[in-house]
N, C-alpha and C positions, 0 to 999 in steps of 0.2 A: 770259167765264165762268170759272168752277174754284172746286172744291169737293175736300173733304177726306171720306171713311168708308174704315176699314176697310182702313187701308195704303194710298188714293192718295194722291199729294201734291196738291196748287194747279200746281205748275208742271211735274209728272210725271216726278219727277228719282227717284221710289220707283215697282217695284213692288205690284201688288196681293196680295192671300191667297194662300194658295199652295193651290193647288187648282181655283181659278177658271182655267184657265190662260194666268196670266201667267209672263214667270221671266226670268230675264237674258238674253237670245238671248249669242250669242260676241262680236258687236260693243261691248258694253254698252248697244242698244237691244233695249225690251222684248219679246216677242215673244207673242203673244195669239191665241183662237184667232178664224175669221173666219167671220162669219155674220149675220147680221142680217134685218131684216125689212121686206117688199116696200113701195122708195122707201127706200132705207138704206141708204147710203154699207156696204157693210161692214167692223168693223177693220181696222185694217191694223198692224203693227210700229211702234211710234213712236206712237200712238195713246193719250192714258191714258185709259182707260172710269172716270169717276164712279161711273154705274150703268145697267143696262141690258142688255146681249148673256152678260156673263157673273153680273154684282154688281146681286144684284136687292134689295140695301137700301139705299130709296131716301137720300140725302144727310146727315146728320141739315144742314149749311149751307150754301149756293155766292156765289158772290165771284164780283160783276159787273160788269163792266168796259165804261163805258158807253163806244162811240163810236158815235157819227152820220154821220163821215162815212164811211166803214168799214165799215157796213150790210151785209152778205152773209144771204144763206138759209143753214138750218143745214144741212151737210153729210151728218150725220148721222138729221135728221128729217124724215117725211117734209113736203108745205107745209100738211096739215092740221094738223098734231102741231103740227109750231111757225108761228105766221103772224106771226108781228112782218118784215115784207115791208121790203129792201130800197129798195122806189123808194118810201118817205114823208120827207117833206125835214120830218128830226129834226131843231129845233136842237141850237146849244151847248149854252146849259143850259135846263133845265125840272125841272117836279115831275112825277111817276110815282105812284098811286095801285097800289101789289105788295095783291091783295088777301086778304084773310086773313092781313098781315105789317104792312104799315104804309104813310106815305106817305115820302119823297124826294123829296131835292134834285138833281138828278142835272147833272156838270156834262162834257165834251168832255176823257176820258180820267181820269176821275175811277172809281172804286170807290164799290160798299154792298154790306153781309154780306146777305144773306137769311138768318134763321134762324125760320123760323117753328115755336114752339109749339105739339105736337102731333102733329110734323112736317110734309113738303109735301103740297096735297094732288095729284090726279092733274093737272092744268094749274096753271101758276104764271101769271095772268092779269095785264097792264099795262095800266092807262090813264093814258097822257099828258093833261098840263092839257092839250095842244089837242083832246081830245077824240077823240084820236085810242087804242082797243084792238086786243093784240097778247096770242098767248099762248104757251107754252113749257111742251111738257110733261115729266110729269114724277114719277111712277107710277116709271119707270124699266121699263116694258111697251116703248118704244122709247129709245136709251140718249144720256145725256147723258155727253160728254166733254168734259175740259177745252178748251180753246178755241173753241169751236163755239160758232158766233154764228146 
């Protein structure tokens, strides 16, 4: 998935707001403060943080790409905060209800834009047509990073 808020581009091509620890590195890469909560991978140069360690404002929207064959655990959130499991057999097409946002038809490789009225809740919950449920932590107390799964 990817998101954009306060100077962050969905593809990671721009740096964040001045004062949040990001700037251009000598080799053109992003430079960020290292850190994180227990169970999280620290941010490294090149990681584009939407919110979390250095940016506490929740994103206005997120663009998610559905990749059922490439599911992996979140690199930046512990398994009790990002509960979508790679051991689930996700179908190539499905319907999902995203709590407080709406219903979406998903196709492998397709994208959806989540822009909840009133902003994101602490957890964004996904209910698949198969009955499988999982969530991703979107309060920004744990990092939301471009490209994380």
